[in-house]
N, C-alpha and C positions, 0 to 999 in steps of 0.2 A: 652350331653356327646359326645365327638368326637370318631369316629370309628378309630381303628388302622389298618394300613395295613402292612403286612409283605413283605419284599422283598424276591424274590425267586432267585435261582441261575441260572435260565434259562427262556427264553421266547420262547413260541412255537407259530408258525403261527396258525391261526384259521383253524380248520378242517372244511371241508364242503364249504369253500369259496375259490375261486381261488386266489392265491397270484400272484403278478406280479413280473416277473423277472426284475432285475435292468437293465436299458438301453434298454429294449425291451417292450415298451408300448403296452398294449393291449393283450399281449400273456401271458397265464398262466404259472406259474413257473413249472419246471419239477420235483421239489422235495419239500417235506416238509422240514422245517428247524427248528433248535433249536439253539438259540443264547446263548452261555455260558456267564455268568456274569463275572465281573472282578476277583472275588474270587470264586474258586471252591475248597472247603475244606470239611473236615469231618463234619463241622457244617451245611453245606448245602446238605449233601449227600442224605438225605431222599427226598428232593424236586427234586434234580437232577435225582434220581432213578425213581421217579414218572413220570417226564417228559420224560425220556428215555423209560420207560415201555409203555407209550402211543404211542410211535412211532415204537415199535419193529415189529409190523405186517404191517406197512405201505407198500403197494405194490410198490410205487414209491421210487426212491432214496431219502435218507434222508441226508440233508446237516447239518453238525455240524459247527456252526460259532464260532470260537475262537478268533475273531478279538478284542474283548474287554477284553479278558483274560489277567490278570496280574500275578495271583498266582494260582497254582494248587498243590494239595498234592497227595500222593499215593492213598488215598481212592477214590478220584475223578478219577484218572487215571485208577484204577481197575474197577470202574463202566463203564467208557467209553470203556475200553478193552472188558468187558463182553458184552456190547451192540453191539460193532462191531462184535465180535465173533458170537453172536446169530443171527445177521442179515446175516452174511456170511453163517451160517449153514442153514438158511431159503432161501438161494439163492437171498438175497436182498443186495443192495449196500449202502455204507455210503461214502459221500463225505465230504471233509474238506475245510473250508474257513478261512483264517487268522490264520493258525496254526503255522506259522513260528516264531512268537514273543515269546510266553511263553510256549506253549504246546510242540513244537518240542524239545527244549533244555531239558525240564523235562523228556519227553519220552525217549530221547536218553540217558540221564543219567541213567535211570532205565532199559534200554534195551527193551523198549516197543514200539518203532516206528513201527516195523512190525506188532505187535499185533493190534495196532490202525489203521493200514492201512494208515499211514501218507505218503504223497508224499516224495519220496526219501528214505524211509525206514531207516535202520541203515547206518550211515556214518562212 
């Protein structure tokens, strides 16, 4: 019998192992990162919440990579906003990569750019 694998809405870098910064061979990355999948919707909210919860107390900056994101709904935006808020309240930072394609327009439409800490905020 074949085992089934489920896709998850996010991939997290392995904790405990140094990740490498792109273009900077040999140097450990300065942040943990979470890559969002192409679809971030209510259907994947539980997995996204679990991945974000695992990074909430990370002392280094956390990079959320939205490069592959193609579709995001309000539920996922709310989870991301709560994560960013909780990190800020704990004095920790969140950085964004690739947010300009799908994330920024959706956040701007809902007035959430500042809440998410997106570069440029509300336009």
